[in-house]
Backbone as JSON Lines, residues from 0, in Angstrom:
{"i":0,"aa":"X","n":[0.82,-1.2,0.0],"ca":[0.0,0.0,0.0],"c":[0.86,1.25,0.0]}
{"i":1,"aa":"X","n":[2.09,1.18,0.45],"ca":[2.91,2.38,0.54],"c":[3.2,2.98,-0.81]}
{"i":2,"aa":"X","n":[3.53,2.16,-1.81],"ca":[3.88,2.69,-3.12],"c":[2.66,3.33,-3.8]}
{"i":3,"aa":"X","n":[1.49,2.67,-3.89],"ca":[0.34,3.33,-4.5],"c":[-0.07,4.6,-3.75]}
{"i":4,"aa":"X","n":[0.03,4.6,-2.42],"ca":[-0.32,5.78,-1.64],"c":[0.64,6.91,-1.96]}
{"i":5,"aa":"X","n":[1.94,6.61,-2.07],"ca":[2.93,7.63,-2.41],"c":[2.66,8.21,-3.79]}
{"i":6,"aa":"X","n":[2.33,7.35,-4.74],"ca":[2.04,7.81,-6.1],"c":[0.79,8.69,-6.1]}
{"i":7,"aa":"X","n":[-0.22,8.29,-5.35],"ca":[-1.44,9.09,-5.26],"c":[-1.14,10.46,-4.68]}
{"i":8,"aa":"X","n":[-0.4,10.5,-3.58],"ca":[-0.11,11.78,-2.94],"c":[0.76,12.66,-3.83]}
{"i":9,"aa":"X","n":[1.72,12.08,-4.52],"ca":[2.55,12.85,-5.44],"c":[1.69,13.42,-6.57]}
{"i":10,"aa":"X","n":[0.76,12.63,-7.07],"ca":[-0.13,13.11,-8.14],"c":[-0.98,14.27,-7.64]}
{"i":11,"aa":"X","n":[-1.51,14.15,-6.42],"ca":[-2.32,15.23,-5.86],"c":[-1.5,16.5,-5.72]}
{"i":12,"aa":"X","n":[-0.25,16.35,-5.25],"ca":[0.61,17.51,-5.09],"c":[0.88,18.18,-6.44]}
{"i":13,"aa":"X","n":[1.17,17.39,-7.46],"ca":[1.45,17.94,-8.78],"c":[0.21,18.65,-9.32]}
{"i":14,"aa":"X","n":[-0.96,18.03,-9.18],"ca":[-2.19,18.67,-9.65],"c":[-2.46,19.96,-8.89]}
{"i":15,"aa":"X","n":[-2.22,19.95,-7.59],"ca":[-2.44,21.15,-6.79],"c":[-1.5,22.27,-7.23]}
{"i":16,"aa":"X","n":[-0.26,21.92,-7.49],"ca":[0.72,22.94,-7.88],"c":[0.47,23.45,-9.3]}
{"i":17,"aa":"X","n":[0.08,22.59,-10.22],"ca":[-0.14,23.03,-11.59],"c":[-1.44,23.78,-11.73]}
{"i":18,"aa":"X","n":[-2.32,23.67,-10.76],"ca":[-3.57,24.42,-10.78],"c":[-3.36,25.88,-10.4]}
{"i":19,"aa":"X","n":[-2.2,26.23,-9.86],"ca":[-1.89,27.61,-9.49],"c":[-1.58,28.42,-10.74]}
{"i":20,"aa":"X","n":[-1.74,29.71,-10.64],"ca":[-1.4,30.59,-11.76],"c":[0.09,30.49,-12.04]}
{"i":21,"aa":"X","n":[0.5,30.5,-13.32],"ca":[1.92,30.34,-13.66],"c":[2.81,31.41,-13.05]}
{"i":22,"aa":"X","n":[2.3,32.63,-12.86],"ca":[3.15,33.69,-12.32],"c":[3.35,33.6,-10.81]}
{"i":23,"aa":"X","n":[2.62,32.71,-10.16],"ca":[2.74,32.55,-8.7],"c":[3.82,31.52,-8.41]}
{"i":24,"aa":"X","n":[4.8,31.91,-7.64],"ca":[5.87,31.0,-7.22],"c":[5.57,30.53,-5.8]}
{"i":25,"aa":"X","n":[5.66,29.23,-5.6],"ca":[5.43,28.67,-4.27],"c":[6.74,28.61,-3.49]}
{"i":26,"aa":"X","n":[6.64,28.95,-2.22],"ca":[7.8,28.75,-1.35],"c":[7.8,27.29,-0.92]}
{"i":27,"aa":"X","n":[8.9,26.87,-0.36],"ca":[8.99,25.49,0.14],"c":[7.94,25.24,1.22]}
{"i":28,"aa":"X","n":[7.73,26.21,2.1],"ca":[6.73,26.06,3.15],"c":[5.32,25.96,2.58]}
{"i":29,"aa":"X","n":[5.02,26.74,1.54],"ca":[3.7,26.66,0.91],"c":[3.5,25.31,0.23]}
{"i":30,"aa":"X","n":[4.55,24.82,-0.42],"ca":[4.45,23.5,-1.07],"c":[4.24,22.41,-0.02]}
{"i":31,"aa":"X","n":[4.94,22.51,1.11],"ca":[4.74,21.53,2.2],"c":[3.32,21.58,2.73]}
{"i":32,"aa":"X","n":[2.78,22.79,2.89],"ca":[1.42,22.93,3.4],"c":[0.41,22.34,2.42]}
{"i":33,"aa":"X","n":[0.61,22.56,1.12],"ca":[-0.27,21.97,0.11],"c":[-0.2,20.45,0.18]}
{"i":34,"aa":"X","n":[1.02,19.93,0.3],"ca":[1.19,18.47,0.4],"c":[0.52,17.93,1.65]}
{"i":35,"aa":"X","n":[0.66,18.63,2.77],"ca":[0.04,18.18,4.03],"c":[-1.48,18.17,3.89]}
{"i":36,"aa":"X","n":[-2.03,19.24,3.34],"ca":[-3.49,19.31,3.17],"c":[-3.98,18.24,2.19]}
{"i":37,"aa":"X","n":[-3.23,17.99,1.14],"ca":[-3.6,16.94,0.19],"c":[-3.6,15.57,0.87]}
{"i":38,"aa":"X","n":[-2.62,15.33,1.71],"ca":[-2.52,14.06,2.43],"c":[-3.7,13.9,3.39]}
{"i":39,"aa":"X","n":[-3.98,14.95,4.17],"ca":[-5.09,14.9,5.14],"c":[-6.41,14.69,4.4]}
{"i":40,"aa":"X","n":[-6.57,15.33,3.26],"ca":[-7.8,15.19,2.47],"c":[-7.91,13.81,1.83]}
{"i":41,"aa":"X","n":[-6.83,13.33,1.23],"ca":[-6.88,12.11,0.44],"c":[-6.71,10.81,1.18]}
{"i":42,"aa":"X","n":[-6.01,10.82,2.31],"ca":[-5.69,9.58,3.01],"c":[-6.93,8.77,3.39]}
{"i":43,"aa":"X","n":[-7.97,9.37,3.99],"ca":[-9.15,8.55,4.34],"c":[-9.79,7.88,3.13]}
{"i":44,"aa":"X","n":[-9.81,8.56,1.98],"ca":[-10.41,7.96,0.78],"c":[-9.58,6.79,0.29]}
{"i":45,"aa":"X","n":[-8.26,6.92,0.35],"ca":[-7.37,5.84,-0.09],"c":[-7.52,4.63,0.82]}
{"i":46,"aa":"X","n":[-7.55,4.85,2.13],"ca":[-7.68,3.73,3.08],"c":[-9.05,3.07,2.93]}
{"i":47,"aa":"X","n":[-10.1,3.86,2.73],"ca":[-11.43,3.28,2.55],"c":[-11.48,2.45,1.27]}
{"i":48,"aa":"X","n":[-10.88,2.95,0.18],"ca":[-10.87,2.17,-1.05],"c":[-10.07,0.89,-0.87]}
{"i":49,"aa":"X","n":[-8.94,0.96,-0.17],"ca":[-8.13,-0.24,0.07],"c":[-8.96,-1.29,0.81]}
{"i":50,"aa":"X","n":[-9.69,-0.87,1.82],"ca":[-10.52,-1.8,2.59],"c":[-11.61,-2.39,1.71]}
{"i":51,"aa":"X","n":[-12.29,-1.54,0.94],"ca":[-13.34,-2.03,0.04],"c":[-12.76,-3.01,-0.98]}
{"i":52,"aa":"X","n":[-11.61,-2.68,-1.52],"ca":[-10.98,-3.55,-2.52],"c":[-10.67,-4.92,-1.91]}
{"i":53,"aa":"X","n":[-10.07,-4.94,-0.73],"ca":[-9.71,-6.21,-0.1],"c":[-10.94,-7.01,0.32]}
{"i":54,"aa":"X","n":[-11.99,-6.34,0.77],"ca":[-13.17,-7.03,1.27],"c":[-14.14,-7.47,0.18]}
{"i":55,"aa":"X","n":[-14.26,-6.69,-0.92],"ca":[-15.34,-6.97,-1.88],"c":[-14.9,-7.2,-3.32]}
{"i":56,"aa":"X","n":[-13.76,-6.69,-3.72],"ca":[-13.38,-6.75,-5.14],"c":[-12.32,-7.79,-5.45]}
{"i":57,"aa":"X","n":[-11.36,-7.97,-4.57],"ca":[-10.25,-8.9,-4.82],"c":[-10.57,-10.26,-4.21]}
{"i":58,"aa":"X","n":[-11.09,-11.14,-5.02],"ca":[-11.49,-12.47,-4.52],"c":[-10.29,-13.31,-4.09]}
{"i":59,"aa":"X","n":[-9.1,-12.94,-4.5],"ca":[-7.89,-13.68,-4.1],"c":[-7.32,-13.18,-2.76]}
{"i":60,"aa":"X","n":[-7.87,-12.11,-2.24],"ca":[-7.39,-11.54,-0.98],"c":[-7.78,-12.44,0.2]}
{"i":61,"aa":"X","n":[-6.88,-12.65,1.16],"ca":[-7.28,-13.4,2.36],"c":[-8.32,-12.65,3.18]}
{"i":62,"aa":"X","n":[-8.49,-11.36,2.92],"ca":[-9.48,-10.54,3.63],"c":[-10.85,-10.53,2.94]}
{"i":63,"aa":"X","n":[-10.96,-11.19,1.77],"ca":[-12.2,-11.15,0.99],"c":[-13.38,-11.65,1.81]}
{"i":64,"aa":"X","n":[-14.49,-10.87,1.8],"ca":[-15.69,-11.22,2.57],"c":[-16.87,-11.59,1.67]}
{"i":65,"aa":"X","n":[-16.89,-11.09,0.44],"ca":[-17.99,-11.37,-0.46],"c":[-18.29,-10.16,-1.31]}
{"i":66,"aa":"X","n":[-19.21,-10.29,-2.29],"ca":[-19.51,-9.18,-3.18],"c":[-20.34,-8.1,-2.49]}
{"i":67,"aa":"X","n":[-20.58,-7.02,-3.23],"ca":[-21.46,-5.95,-2.72],"c":[-22.85,-6.5,-2.47]}
{"i":68,"aa":"X","n":[-23.55,-5.85,-1.53],"ca":[-24.96,-6.13,-1.2],"c":[-25.18,-7.52,-0.61]}
{"i":69,"aa":"X","n":[-24.14,-8.11,-0.05],"ca":[-24.26,-9.4,0.63],"c":[-23.71,-9.22,2.05]}
{"i":70,"aa":"X","n":[-24.51,-9.58,3.03],"ca":[-24.08,-9.5,4.42],"c":[-23.06,-10.6,4.69]}
{"i":71,"aa":"X","n":[-21.95,-10.23,5.29],"ca":[-20.89,-11.2,5.6],"c":[-20.55,-11.1,7.08]}
{"i":72,"aa":"X","n":[-20.7,-12.2,7.8],"ca":[-20.38,-12.21,9.23],"c":[-19.21,-13.16,9.47]}
{"i":73,"aa":"X","n":[-18.29,-12.72,10.29],"ca":[-17.17,-13.57,10.71],"c":[-17.48,-14.12,12.09]}
{"i":74,"aa":"X","n":[-17.64,-15.42,12.17],"ca":[-17.93,-16.06,13.46],"c":[-16.61,-16.4,14.15]}
{"i":75,"aa":"X","n":[-15.74,-15.41,14.26],"ca":[-14.45,-15.57,14.9],"c":[-13.98,-14.2,15.36]}
{"i":76,"aa":"X","n":[-12.98,-14.17,16.18],"ca":[-12.4,-12.91,16.6],"c":[-11.27,-12.53,15.66]}
{"i":77,"aa":"X","n":[-11.12,-11.24,15.43],"ca":[-10.04,-10.76,14.56],"c":[-8.7,-10.88,15.28]}
{"i":78,"aa":"X","n":[-7.65,-11.08,14.5],"ca":[-6.3,-11.22,15.05],"c":[-5.39,-10.21,14.34]}
{"i":79,"aa":"X","n":[-4.13,-10.13,14.72],"ca":[-3.2,-9.26,14.01],"c":[-3.01,-9.64,12.54]}
{"i":80,"aa":"X","n":[-3.4,-10.84,12.15],"ca":[-3.3,-11.25,10.75],"c":[-4.35,-10.57,9.87]}
{"i":81,"aa":"X","n":[-5.39,-10.02,10.47],"ca":[-6.42,-9.29,9.74],"c":[-5.95,-7.85,9.58]}
{"i":82,"aa":"X","n":[-5.51,-7.53,8.36],"ca":[-4.84,-6.24,8.17],"c":[-5.62,-5.25,7.31]}
{"i":83,"aa":"X","n":[-6.8,-5.59,6.84],"ca":[-7.54,-4.67,5.97],"c":[-8.03,-3.44,6.73]}
{"i":84,"aa":"X","n":[-8.41,-3.6,7.97],"ca":[-8.83,-2.49,8.82],"c":[-7.81,-2.37,9.93]}
{"i":85,"aa":"X","n":[-7.37,-1.15,10.17],"ca":[-6.35,-0.93,11.19],"c":[-6.96,-1.12,12.57]}
{"i":86,"aa":"X","n":[-6.31,-1.94,13.38],"ca":[-6.66,-2.23,14.77],"c":[-8.15,-2.45,15.02]}
{"i":87,"aa":"X","n":[-8.73,-3.5,14.45],"ca":[-10.12,-3.79,14.8],"c":[-10.21,-4.21,16.26]}
{"i":88,"aa":"X","n":[-11.36,-4.03,16.82],"ca":[-11.6,-4.46,18.19],"c":[-11.45,-5.98,18.22]}
{"i":89,"aa":"X","n":[-10.52,-6.48,18.99],"ca":[-10.18,-7.9,18.92],"c":[-11.12,-8.82,19.7]}
{"i":90,"aa":"X","n":[-12.07,-8.29,20.44],"ca":[-12.98,-9.17,21.18],"c":[-14.44,-9.0,20.74]}
{"i":91,"aa":"X","n":[-14.64,-8.59,19.51],"ca":[-15.98,-8.37,18.98],"c":[-16.15,-9.08,17.65]}
{"i":92,"aa":"X","n":[-17.17,-9.94,17.5],"ca":[-17.45,-10.5,16.18],"c":[-18.03,-9.41,15.28]}
{"i":93,"aa":"X","n":[-17.69,-9.47,14.0],"ca":[-18.11,-8.43,13.06],"c":[-18.97,-9.0,11.95]}
{"i":94,"aa":"X","n":[-19.95,-8.19,11.52],"ca":[-20.67,-8.43,10.29],"c":[-20.38,-7.23,9.39]}
{"i":95,"aa":"X","n":[-20.13,-7.5,8.12],"ca":[-19.77,-6.45,7.19],"c":[-20.77,-6.41,6.05]}
{"i":96,"aa":"X","n":[-21.04,-5.2,5.58],"ca":[-22.03,-5.04,4.53],"c":[-21.65,-3.83,3.68]}
{"i":97,"aa":"X","n":[-21.14,-4.06,2.48],"ca":[-20.83,-2.98,1.55],"c":[-22.0,-2.87,0.58]}
{"i":98,"aa":"X","n":[-22.61,-1.7,0.51],"ca":[-23.81,-1.51,-0.29],"c":[-23.46,-0.7,-1.55]}
{"i":99,"aa":"X","n":[-23.85,-1.22,-2.69],"ca":[-23.67,-0.52,-3.95],"c":[-24.95,0.26,-4.24]}
{"i":100,"aa":"X","n":[-24.89,1.59,-4.11],"ca":[-26.09,2.41,-4.28],"c":[-26.03,3.23,-5.57]}
{"i":101,"aa":"X","n":[-25.22,2.78,-6.54],"ca":[-25.12,3.53,-7.79],"c":[-26.42,3.51,-8.58]}
{"i":102,"aa":"X","n":[-27.13,2.39,-8.58],"ca":[-28.34,2.3,-9.4],"c":[-29.62,2.45,-8.58]}
{"i":103,"aa":"X","n":[-29.58,2.12,-7.3],"ca":[-30.77,2.24,-6.46],"c":[-30.35,2.23,-4.99]}
{"i":104,"aa":"X","n":[-31.21,2.73,-4.11],"ca":[-30.85,2.73,-2.69],"c":[-30.9,1.3,-2.13]}
{"i":105,"aa":"X","n":[-30.18,1.09,-1.06],"ca":[-30.24,-0.19,-0.36],"c":[-31.14,-0.06,0.85]}
{"i":106,"aa":"X","n":[-31.92,-1.07,1.12],"ca":[-32.82,-1.07,2.28],"c":[-32.34,-2.14,3.24]}
{"i":107,"aa":"X","n":[-32.13,-1.74,4.48],"ca":[-31.63,-2.67,5.49],"c":[-32.65,-2.72,6.63]}
{"i":108,"aa":"X","n":[-33.08,-3.91,7.0],"ca":[-34.0,-4.09,8.13],"c":[-33.22,-4.72,9.27]}
{"i":109,"aa":"X","n":[-33.39,-4.18,10.46],"ca":[-32.69,-4.69,11.63],"c":[-33.68,-5.28,12.62]}
{"i":110,"aa":"X","n":[-33.28,-6.36,13.24],"ca":[-34.12,-6.99,14.26],"c":[-34.1,-6.12,15.52]}
{"i":111,"aa":"X","n":[-35.17,-6.2,16.29],"ca":[-35.22,-5.47,17.56],"c":[-34.21,-6.11,18.52]}
{"i":112,"aa":"X","n":[-33.54,-5.29,19.3],"ca":[-32.51,-5.77,20.23],"c":[-32.91,-5.37,21.65]}
{"i":113,"aa":"X","n":[-32.64,-6.27,22.59],"ca":[-32.95,-5.99,23.99],"c":[-32.11,-4.79,24.46]}
{"i":114,"aa":"X","n":[-32.69,-3.94,25.3],"ca":[-32.02,-2.71,25.74],"c":[-30.76,-2.99,26.55]}
{"i":115,"aa":"X","n":[-30.68,-4.13,27.24],"ca":[-29.52,-4.42,28.08],"c":[-28.33,-4.98,27.31]}
{"i":116,"aa":"X","n":[-28.5,-5.25,26.03],"ca":[-27.4,-5.78,25.21],"c":[-26.74,-4.66,24.43]}
{"i":117,"aa":"X","n":[-25.45,-4.8,24.22],"ca":[-24.74,-3.84,23.36],"c":[-24.99,-4.23,21.92]}
{"i":118,"aa":"X","n":[-25.37,-3.24,21.13],"ca":[-25.68,-3.46,19.73],"c":[-25.31,-2.2,18.98]}
{"i":119,"aa":"X","n":[-24.45,-2.32,18.0],"ca":[-24.0,-1.13,17.27],"c":[-24.19,-1.38,15.78]}
{"i":120,"aa":"X","n":[-24.83,-0.41,15.13],"ca":[-25.0,-0.52,13.69],"c":[-24.62,0.8,13.06]}
């Protein structure tokens, strides 16, 4: 992931710099600030795409859970070998659901849960 992320960030920096007026010269500090802002803006999108790719698109990935619009539950606890999501809660079973809403909305129905149980959706 380091090489594609570096290429992405370099591309963002180049696009940001070439979008400036030609007569404007950037100082080193201004270029660093643009790079920092590009990283802060782009990093969450890159990490989210990486997770989606490993979970839903790359069937050869050990992290693959299934295609879009299919609920996938892991009846096991996550370990350090699970690397698609950074530091998952290691004592919680997870169900994952990636919804493709390009053509229509997704409708999700949830069962009623007792008030004394922890339930997060």
